[in-house]
N, CA and C atoms as a LAMMPS dump frame, in Angstrom:
ITEM: TIMESTEP
0
ITEM: NUMBER OF ATOMS
405
ITEM: BOX BOUNDS ff ff ff
-5.0000000000000000e+02 5.0000000000000000e+02
-5.0000000000000000e+02 5.0000000000000000e+02
-5.0000000000000000e+02 5.0000000000000000e+02
ITEM: ATOMS id mol type element x y z
1 1 1 N -361.536 -337.475 -139.087
2 1 2 C -361.042 -336.104 -139.187
3 1 3 C -362.098 -335.172 -138.718
4 2 1 N -361.162 -333.875 -137.84
5 2 2 C -362.32 -333.099 -137.757
6 2 3 C -362.767 -332.002 -138.687
7 3 1 N -363.264 -331.608 -138.742
8 3 2 C -363.979 -330.496 -139.717
9 3 3 C -364.186 -329.067 -138.785
10 4 1 N -363.239 -327.869 -138.676
11 4 2 C -363.551 -326.705 -138.323
12 4 3 C -364.989 -325.895 -138.78
13 5 1 N -365.712 -325.561 -137.954
14 5 2 C -366.888 -325.28 -138.499
15 5 3 C -367.016 -323.594 -139.006
16 6 1 N -366.966 -323.619 -139.967
17 6 2 C -366.89 -322.134 -140.531
18 6 3 C -367.648 -321.275 -140.257
19 7 1 N -367.667 -319.98 -140.449
20 7 2 C -368.777 -318.927 -140.191
21 7 3 C -369.338 -318.046 -141.68
22 8 1 N -369.88 -317.687 -141.396
23 8 2 C -370.632 -316.879 -142.568
24 8 3 C -370.818 -315.643 -142.53
25 9 1 N -369.881 -314.377 -142.994
26 9 2 C -369.944 -313.103 -142.734
27 9 3 C -370.942 -312.558 -143.986
28 10 1 N -372.169 -312.048 -143.235
29 10 2 C -373.024 -311.496 -144.009
30 10 3 C -373.23 -309.988 -143.887
31 11 1 N -373.376 -309.408 -144.829
32 11 2 C -372.947 -307.677 -144.941
33 11 3 C -374.597 -307.157 -145.195
34 12 1 N -374.991 -306.16 -144.005
35 12 2 C -376.176 -306.026 -143.69
36 12 3 C -376.208 -304.637 -144.464
37 13 1 N -375.401 -303.783 -144.35
38 13 2 C -375.459 -302.187 -144.811
39 13 3 C -374.933 -302.231 -146.218
40 14 1 N -375.571 -302.71 -147.157
41 14 2 C -374.969 -302.702 -148.616
42 14 3 C -375.791 -302.262 -149.479
43 15 1 N -375.752 -301.494 -150.469
44 15 2 C -376.546 -301.447 -151.479
45 15 3 C -376.398 -301.901 -152.751
46 16 1 N -376.892 -302.028 -153.875
47 16 2 C -376.505 -302.491 -155.392
48 16 3 C -376.606 -301.104 -156.198
49 17 1 N -375.576 -301.076 -156.682
50 17 2 C -376.122 -299.732 -158.353
51 17 3 C -375.924 -300.487 -159.495
52 18 1 N -377.042 -300.286 -160.138
53 18 2 C -377.276 -301.031 -161.265
54 18 3 C -377.041 -300.092 -162.237
55 19 1 N -376.324 -299.931 -163.295
56 19 2 C -376.23 -298.924 -164.451
57 19 3 C -376.246 -299.688 -166.011
58 20 1 N -376.86 -299.006 -166.863
59 20 2 C -377.113 -299.427 -168.119
60 20 3 C -376.113 -298.616 -168.747
61 21 1 N -375.271 -298.653 -169.163
62 21 2 C -374.248 -297.892 -170.421
63 21 3 C -374.269 -298.264 -171.69
64 22 1 N -373.83 -297.3 -172.71
65 22 2 C -373.803 -297.474 -174.089
66 22 3 C -372.5 -298.797 -174.233
67 23 1 N -372.369 -299.431 -174.718
68 23 2 C -371.209 -300.6 -175.015
69 23 3 C -370.108 -299.691 -175.349
70 24 1 N -369.221 -300.491 -174.545
71 24 2 C -367.995 -300.084 -174.994
72 24 3 C -367.527 -299.263 -173.681
73 25 1 N -368.473 -298.471 -172.758
74 25 2 C -368.467 -297.61 -171.725
75 25 3 C -368.003 -297.981 -170.399
76 26 1 N -368.115 -299.191 -170.214
77 26 2 C -368.661 -300.386 -168.864
78 26 3 C -367.299 -299.915 -168
79 27 1 N -366.305 -300.509 -168.779
80 27 2 C -364.691 -299.885 -168.322
81 27 3 C -364.296 -298.707 -167.5
82 28 1 N -364.559 -297.9 -168.629
83 28 2 C -364.544 -296.196 -167.722
84 28 3 C -365.138 -296.152 -166.789
85 29 1 N -366.561 -296.401 -166.757
86 29 2 C -367.296 -296.128 -165.438
87 29 3 C -367.033 -296.77 -164.138
88 30 1 N -366.723 -298.55 -164.545
89 30 2 C -366.183 -298.76 -162.994
90 30 3 C -364.931 -298.632 -162.808
91 31 1 N -363.813 -297.964 -163.569
92 31 2 C -362.478 -297.733 -163.364
93 31 3 C -362.867 -296.349 -162.254
94 32 1 N -363.677 -295.336 -162.834
95 32 2 C -364.037 -294.689 -162.008
96 32 3 C -364.708 -294.723 -160.304
97 33 1 N -365.407 -295.61 -161.137
98 33 2 C -366.434 -295.911 -159.388
99 33 3 C -365.449 -296.578 -158.218
100 34 1 N -364.444 -297.252 -158.707
101 34 2 C -363.517 -297.538 -157.824
102 34 3 C -362.328 -296.916 -157.971
103 35 1 N -362.048 -295.455 -158.634
104 35 2 C -361.236 -294.464 -158.3
105 35 3 C -362.025 -293.98 -156.558
106 36 1 N -363.378 -293.874 -156.587
107 36 2 C -363.621 -293.264 -154.926
108 36 3 C -364.367 -294.255 -154.507
109 37 1 N -364.019 -295.793 -154.455
110 37 2 C -364.27 -296.555 -153.18
111 37 3 C -364.993 -297.8 -153.546
112 38 1 N -365.454 -298.03 -154.854
113 38 2 C -365.813 -299.363 -155.068
114 38 3 C -364.684 -300.438 -155.196
115 39 1 N -365.398 -301.837 -154.69
116 39 2 C -364.312 -302.701 -155.215
117 39 3 C -364.123 -303.36 -156.364
118 40 1 N -365.059 -303.589 -156.663
119 40 2 C -364.985 -304.162 -157.815
120 40 3 C -366.805 -304.186 -158.335
121 41 1 N -366.915 -305.062 -159.616
122 41 2 C -368.368 -304.771 -160.697
123 41 3 C -368.39 -306.105 -161.347
124 42 1 N -369.454 -306.227 -161.323
125 42 2 C -370.204 -307.096 -162.626
126 42 3 C -370.632 -306.436 -163.763
127 43 1 N -370.337 -306.767 -164.91
128 43 2 C -370.706 -306.288 -166.147
129 43 3 C -371.17 -307.497 -167.393
130 44 1 N -372.107 -307.013 -167.909
131 44 2 C -372.967 -308.325 -169.065
132 44 3 C -373.626 -307.394 -169.979
133 45 1 N -373.399 -307.691 -170.645
134 45 2 C -373.95 -307.35 -171.917
135 45 3 C -375.617 -307.264 -172.048
136 46 1 N -376.27 -306.116 -172.839
137 46 2 C -377.636 -306.318 -172.526
138 46 3 C -378.165 -305.65 -173.905
139 47 1 N -379.462 -305.623 -174.213
140 47 2 C -379.923 -305.308 -175.587
141 47 3 C -381.299 -304.283 -175.356
142 48 1 N -381.073 -302.695 -175.593
143 48 2 C -382.229 -302.079 -175.16
144 48 3 C -383.391 -302.099 -176.021
145 49 1 N -384.719 -301.974 -175.797
146 49 2 C -385.848 -301.381 -176.385
147 49 3 C -386.357 -300.533 -175.881
148 50 1 N -387.099 -299.561 -177.06
149 50 2 C -387.901 -298.509 -176.552
150 50 3 C -388.066 -297.5 -177.353
151 51 1 N -387.416 -296.4 -176.749
152 51 2 C -387.775 -295.26 -177.272
153 51 3 C -386.152 -294.564 -178.165
154 52 1 N -385.514 -295.631 -178.238
155 52 2 C -384.316 -295.018 -178.843
156 52 3 C -384.318 -294.487 -180.293
157 53 1 N -385.268 -295.159 -180.725
158 53 2 C -385.422 -294.319 -181.971
159 53 3 C -385.547 -292.841 -182.056
160 54 1 N -386.329 -292.262 -180.98
161 54 2 C -386.477 -291.173 -181.058
162 54 3 C -385.57 -290.316 -180.33
163 55 1 N -384.385 -290.715 -179.572
164 55 2 C -383.277 -290.288 -178.923
165 55 3 C -381.8 -289.567 -179.988
166 56 1 N -381.922 -290.291 -180.823
167 56 2 C -380.665 -290.247 -181.645
168 56 3 C -380.323 -288.615 -181.852
169 57 1 N -379.381 -288.1 -182.216
170 57 2 C -378.9 -286.842 -182.496
171 57 3 C -378.992 -287.129 -184.003
172 58 1 N -379.673 -285.892 -184.523
173 58 2 C -379.944 -285.772 -186.02
174 58 3 C -380.213 -286.721 -186.491
175 59 1 N -381.803 -287.347 -185.859
176 59 2 C -381.896 -287.975 -186.582
177 59 3 C -381.579 -289.586 -186.173
178 60 1 N -380.375 -289.864 -186.284
179 60 2 C -379.913 -290.779 -185.873
180 60 3 C -380.022 -292.12 -184.898
181 61 1 N -379.783 -293.196 -184.747
182 61 2 C -380.483 -294.448 -184.183
183 61 3 C -379.704 -294.535 -183.113
184 62 1 N -379.924 -294.066 -181.858
185 62 2 C -379.036 -294.877 -180.366
186 62 3 C -378.701 -296.304 -180.563
187 63 1 N -377.804 -296.463 -180.191
188 63 2 C -377.486 -298.001 -180.337
189 63 3 C -378.199 -298.889 -179.461
190 64 1 N -378.532 -299.872 -179.577
191 64 2 C -379.396 -300.843 -178.329
192 64 3 C -378.706 -301.505 -177.667
193 65 1 N -377.553 -301.903 -178.066
194 65 2 C -376.473 -302.973 -177.428
195 65 3 C -376.019 -302.159 -176.573
196 66 1 N -376.054 -302.529 -174.932
197 66 2 C -375.487 -302.02 -173.517
198 66 3 C -374.63 -302.997 -172.935
199 67 1 N -374.096 -302.338 -172.229
200 67 2 C -373.393 -303.048 -171.045
201 67 3 C -374.359 -302.523 -169.452
202 68 1 N -374.209 -303.635 -169.016
203 68 2 C -375.24 -303.341 -167.666
204 68 3 C -373.751 -303.724 -166.466
205 69 1 N -373.725 -302.342 -165.202
206 69 2 C -372.913 -303.047 -164.588
207 69 3 C -373.439 -302.893 -163.231
208 70 1 N -372.881 -303.962 -162.63
209 70 2 C -374.013 -303.84 -161.275
210 70 3 C -372.633 -304.017 -160.089
211 71 1 N -372.822 -303.059 -159.322
212 71 2 C -371.633 -302.983 -158.057
213 71 3 C -372.61 -303.06 -156.518
214 72 1 N -371.625 -303.742 -155.92
215 72 2 C -372.147 -303.51 -154.464
216 72 3 C -371.9 -302.553 -153.747
217 73 1 N -371.969 -301.678 -153.242
218 73 2 C -371.095 -300.728 -152.341
219 73 3 C -371.485 -300.881 -150.384
220 74 1 N -371.155 -300.44 -149.352
221 74 2 C -371.822 -300.046 -148.378
222 74 3 C -372.811 -298.993 -148.773
223 75 1 N -373.673 -298.672 -147.738
224 75 2 C -374.307 -297.974 -147.894
225 75 3 C -374.139 -296.473 -147.789
226 76 1 N -372.911 -296.491 -146.872
227 76 2 C -372.265 -294.599 -146.203
228 76 3 C -371.121 -294.46 -148.025
229 77 1 N -371.198 -295.475 -149.245
230 77 2 C -370.455 -295.233 -149.981
231 77 3 C -371.503 -294.689 -151.649
232 78 1 N -372.657 -295.475 -151.344
233 78 2 C -373.735 -295.161 -151.946
234 78 3 C -373.529 -293.936 -152.697
235 79 1 N -374.111 -293.132 -152.516
236 79 2 C -374.173 -291.557 -152.986
237 79 3 C -373.116 -291.273 -153.979
238 80 1 N -371.833 -291.351 -153.055
239 80 2 C -370.528 -290.697 -153.906
240 80 3 C -370.158 -291.889 -155.302
241 81 1 N -370.082 -293.023 -155.192
242 81 2 C -370.273 -293.911 -156.155
243 81 3 C -371.536 -293.39 -157.487
244 82 1 N -372.247 -293.412 -157.04
245 82 2 C -373.726 -293.227 -157.66
246 82 3 C -373.564 -291.523 -158.567
247 83 1 N -373.014 -291.027 -158.07
248 83 2 C -372.549 -289.903 -158.506
249 83 3 C -371.454 -289.703 -159.618
250 84 1 N -370.587 -290.602 -159.321
251 84 2 C -369.15 -290.446 -160.304
252 84 3 C -369.432 -291.009 -161.476
253 85 1 N -370.494 -292.258 -161.407
254 85 2 C -371.102 -292.993 -162.548
255 85 3 C -372.054 -292.395 -163.137
256 86 1 N -372.592 -291.509 -162.525
257 86 2 C -373.646 -290.433 -163.801
258 86 3 C -372.731 -289.75 -164.255
259 87 1 N -371.511 -289.342 -163.54
260 87 2 C -370.607 -288.183 -164.521
261 87 3 C -369.762 -288.903 -165.58
262 88 1 N -369.763 -290.037 -165.193
263 88 2 C -368.337 -290.38 -166.081
264 88 3 C -369.527 -291.54 -167.32
265 89 1 N -370.557 -291.609 -166.865
266 89 2 C -371.486 -292.434 -167.742
267 89 3 C -371.817 -291.44 -169.002
268 90 1 N -371.798 -290.252 -168.441
269 90 2 C -372.431 -289.365 -169.355
270 90 3 C -374.158 -289.396 -169.455
271 91 1 N -374.597 -289.98 -167.872
272 91 2 C -376.128 -290.021 -167.48
273 91 3 C -377.158 -288.591 -168.194
274 92 1 N -376.491 -287.098 -168.24
275 92 2 C -376.809 -286.5 -168.526
276 92 3 C -377.12 -285.948 -169.559
277 93 1 N -377.098 -286.655 -171.151
278 93 2 C -377.45 -286.786 -172.052
279 93 3 C -378.513 -287.494 -172.697
280 94 1 N -379.059 -287.347 -173.346
281 94 2 C -380.246 -288.191 -174.083
282 94 3 C -379.818 -289.522 -174.393
283 95 1 N -380.334 -290.748 -174.148
284 95 2 C -379.735 -291.967 -174.724
285 95 3 C -378.496 -292.305 -174.236
286 96 1 N -377.761 -291.69 -173.16
287 96 2 C -376.823 -292.478 -172.935
288 96 3 C -376.832 -293.734 -172.018
289 97 1 N -378.052 -294.001 -171.236
290 97 2 C -378.151 -295.053 -170.027
291 97 3 C -379.127 -294.256 -168.935
292 98 1 N -379.278 -295.771 -168.1
293 98 2 C -380.275 -295.297 -167.306
294 98 3 C -379.664 -296.085 -165.569
295 99 1 N -379.577 -295.939 -164.488
296 99 2 C -379.17 -296.304 -163.46
297 99 3 C -379.776 -296.06 -162.157
298 100 1 N -379.454 -297.114 -161.068
299 100 2 C -380.386 -296.839 -160.004
300 100 3 C -379.83 -297.983 -159.149
301 101 1 N -380.145 -297.229 -157.798
302 101 2 C -379.663 -297.859 -156.232
303 101 3 C -380.707 -298.999 -155.663
304 102 1 N -380.367 -299.975 -155.723
305 102 2 C -381.403 -300.485 -154.638
306 102 3 C -380.713 -301.283 -153.009
307 103 1 N -381.589 -301.228 -152.258
308 103 2 C -381.392 -301.598 -151.196
309 103 3 C -380.77 -303.071 -150.877
310 104 1 N -380.365 -303.602 -150.61
311 104 2 C -379.789 -304.723 -150.077
312 104 3 C -380.083 -305.607 -148.956
313 105 1 N -381.12 -306.376 -148.354
314 105 2 C -381.536 -307.147 -147.313
315 105 3 C -380.236 -307.649 -146.925
316 106 1 N -379.206 -308.403 -147.522
317 106 2 C -378.004 -308.938 -146.751
318 106 3 C -377.713 -309.874 -148.281
319 107 1 N -376.152 -309.685 -147.939
320 107 2 C -374.985 -310.28 -148.852
321 107 3 C -374.108 -310.73 -148.261
322 108 1 N -373.516 -311.786 -148.768
323 108 2 C -372.479 -312.896 -148.244
324 108 3 C -371.209 -312.819 -149.285
325 109 1 N -369.856 -313.08 -148.793
326 109 2 C -368.989 -313.269 -149.472
327 109 3 C -367.235 -313.716 -148.493
328 110 1 N -366.801 -314.058 -149.206
329 110 2 C -365.446 -314.404 -147.981
330 110 3 C -365.088 -312.785 -147.605
331 111 1 N -364.426 -312.364 -146.626
332 111 2 C -364.109 -311.491 -146.199
333 111 3 C -363.244 -311.572 -145.173
334 112 1 N -361.592 -311.227 -145.826
335 112 2 C -360.349 -311.73 -144.771
336 112 3 C -360.544 -311.046 -143.256
337 113 1 N -359.847 -312.083 -142.708
338 113 2 C -360.024 -311.617 -141.121
339 113 3 C -359.643 -309.946 -140.875
340 114 1 N -358.379 -309.627 -141.486
341 114 2 C -357.673 -308.546 -141.125
342 114 3 C -359.129 -307.311 -141.477
343 115 1 N -359.432 -307.737 -142.571
344 115 2 C -360.782 -306.378 -142.753
345 115 3 C -361.522 -306.507 -142.041
346 116 1 N -362.21 -307.585 -141.476
347 116 2 C -362.896 -307.895 -140.408
348 116 3 C -362.865 -307.163 -138.775
349 117 1 N -361.618 -307.718 -138.53
350 117 2 C -361.275 -306.86 -137.348
351 117 3 C -361.018 -305.16 -137.66
352 118 1 N -360.691 -305.122 -138.667
353 118 2 C -360.444 -303.445 -139.072
354 118 3 C -361.853 -302.928 -138.797
355 119 1 N -363.086 -303.23 -139.184
356 119 2 C -364.201 -302.435 -138.851
357 119 3 C -364.698 -303.214 -137.766
358 120 1 N -364.304 -303.823 -136.92
359 120 2 C -364.698 -304.093 -135.251
360 120 3 C -364.046 -302.813 -134.64
361 121 1 N -363.034 -302.262 -135.56
362 121 2 C -362.405 -301.237 -134.245
363 121 3 C -362.538 -300.014 -134.557
364 122 1 N -363.586 -299.985 -135.95
365 122 2 C -363.781 -298.866 -136.34
366 122 3 C -365.506 -297.816 -135.533
367 123 1 N -365.121 -296.528 -134.979
368 123 2 C -366.113 -296.281 -134.165
369 123 3 C -367.468 -295.888 -135.109
370 124 1 N -367.747 -296.627 -135.697
371 124 2 C -369.269 -296.148 -136.498
372 124 3 C -369.997 -297.617 -136.778
373 125 1 N -371.377 -297.731 -137.216
374 125 2 C -371.851 -298.982 -137.405
375 125 3 C -371.024 -300.202 -138.021
376 126 1 N -370.986 -301.094 -137.635
377 126 2 C -370.252 -302.463 -138.443
378 126 3 C -371.01 -302.586 -139.324
379 127 1 N -370.598 -303.104 -140.818
380 127 2 C -371.798 -303.496 -142.021
381 127 3 C -371.291 -305.361 -141.968
382 128 1 N -370.941 -305.701 -140.913
383 128 2 C -370.642 -307.058 -141.217
384 128 3 C -371.316 -307.928 -139.781
385 129 1 N -372.249 -309.045 -140.452
386 129 2 C -372.463 -309.426 -138.991
387 129 3 C -372.142 -311.273 -138.911
388 130 1 N -371.319 -311.831 -138.187
389 130 2 C -370.674 -313.056 -138.511
390 130 3 C -371.674 -313.805 -137.891
391 131 1 N -371.886 -314.902 -138.595
392 131 2 C -372.994 -315.996 -138.251
393 131 3 C -372.447 -317.681 -138.511
394 132 1 N -372.281 -318.44 -137.295
395 132 2 C -372.023 -319.889 -137.926
396 132 3 C -372.776 -320.554 -139.218
397 133 1 N -372.191 -321.153 -139.941
398 133 2 C -372.594 -321.67 -140.969
399 133 3 C -373.653 -323.008 -140.307
400 134 1 N -374.879 -323.017 -141.202
401 134 2 C -375.601 -323.988 -140.246
402 134 3 C -375.606 -325.506 -141.139
403 135 1 N -374.247 -326.027 -141.562
404 135 2 C -374.338 -326.944 -142.472
405 135 3 C -373.644 -327.881 -141.512
């Protein structure tokens, strides 16, 4: 039985946006990010520590239970998605969360052939690099 050699698609022009938001806020934030081009997100629960006791409104403690959102986007989309997350997450309010962008050297996942062809035709830098699997 012959086995077709598969190719690996490596994304080389992407950024990781990480946002820590108040518990219960992640779904709304991810939906807003998707409205401006993000494809999806990973969400997990986390627990905050630090100055939260001093940030409460009228002396109330800021909730320590958080949700951490991670979204991979093309570098071209990063500023737009970052800004939307900031506004939707209420990051202009003390104690509501923290977010940052990290450059990603490379990432890999399945990319449908029609999407690869579409990007190959676009007259700008192609974020995909196709490499044969070495297995």
